[in-house]
C-alpha positions as CSV (number, residue, x, y, z in Angstrom):
1,M,0.6,10.0,-12.8
2,D,-1.2,10.8,-9.6
3,A,-0.4,9.2,-6.2
4,V,-3.2,6.7,-6.4
5,D,-1.9,5.3,-9.7
6,R,1.6,5.2,-8.3
7,V,0.6,3.2,-5.3
8,A,-1.6,0.9,-7.4
9,N,1.3,0.3,-9.9
10,V,3.7,-0.7,-7.1
11,L,1.2,-3.1,-5.6
12,L,0.2,-4.7,-8.9
13,G,3.9,-5.0,-9.9
14,S,4.8,-6.8,-6.7
15,R,2.1,-9.5,-6.3
16,G,2.7,-11.6,-3.3
17,N,4.1,-8.7,-1.3
18,A,2.2,-6.5,1.2
19,Y,3.2,-3.1,2.3
20,C,2.3,-0.8,5.2
21,N,1.4,2.9,4.6
22,G,4.8,4.1,5.9
23,C,6.8,2.0,3.6
24,L,4.6,2.9,0.6
25,A,5.0,6.6,1.5
26,A,8.8,6.3,1.9
27,G,9.3,4.3,-1.3
28,L,7.2,6.6,-3.4
29,S,8.3,9.9,-1.7
30,L,4.7,10.6,-0.7
31,D,3.3,12.4,2.4
32,R,3.4,9.9,5.3
33,G,0.3,11.5,6.8
34,Q,-3.3,10.9,6.0
35,A,-2.9,11.0,2.2
36,V,-1.4,7.5,2.0
37,S,-4.0,6.1,4.4
38,R,-6.8,7.5,2.2
39,I,-5.2,6.1,-0.9
40,T,-4.8,2.6,0.5
41,S,-8.4,2.7,2.0
42,A,-9.8,3.7,-1.4
43,L,-7.8,0.9,-3.2
44,A,-9.0,-1.6,-0.6
45,D,-12.5,-1.0,-1.8
46,S,-11.5,-2.5,-5.1
47,A,-11.6,-6.2,-5.8
48,S,-8.0,-5.9,-7.0
49,F,-6.5,-5.1,-3.6
50,E,-6.8,-6.5,0.0
51,R,-6.0,-4.5,3.2
52,A,-5.5,-6.5,6.4
53,F,-3.3,-7.0,9.4
54,G,-0.1,-8.8,8.4
55,T,3.6,-8.4,7.9
56,C,5.0,-5.7,5.7
57,S,7.3,-7.0,3.1
58,A,9.6,-4.0,3.3
59,C,10.0,-3.3,7.0
60,G,9.0,-6.7,8.4
61,R,6.7,-5.2,11.0
62,E,3.2,-6.5,11.9
63,R,0.8,-3.8,10.8
64,I,-2.2,-3.1,8.5
65,V,-0.8,-3.8,5.1
66,I,-2.2,-3.7,1.5
67,S,-1.4,-6.1,-1.4
68,S,-2.8,-6.9,-4.8
69,T,-5.0,-10.0,-5.1
């Protein structure tokens, strides 16, 4: 399973929660750099995901987060 699928599966499996790139990277042991940002940007282009400013369900910080719709 590639990184895009891993991120999508986490988001789809936790509807109602939103995650920042840092928490997704840490939780999935992914590169914290540009890779996670590119993945979440690509997923946000899909009707199944929404990326916006909000509170991360994992760290509680106000940031750009992504969630499943």
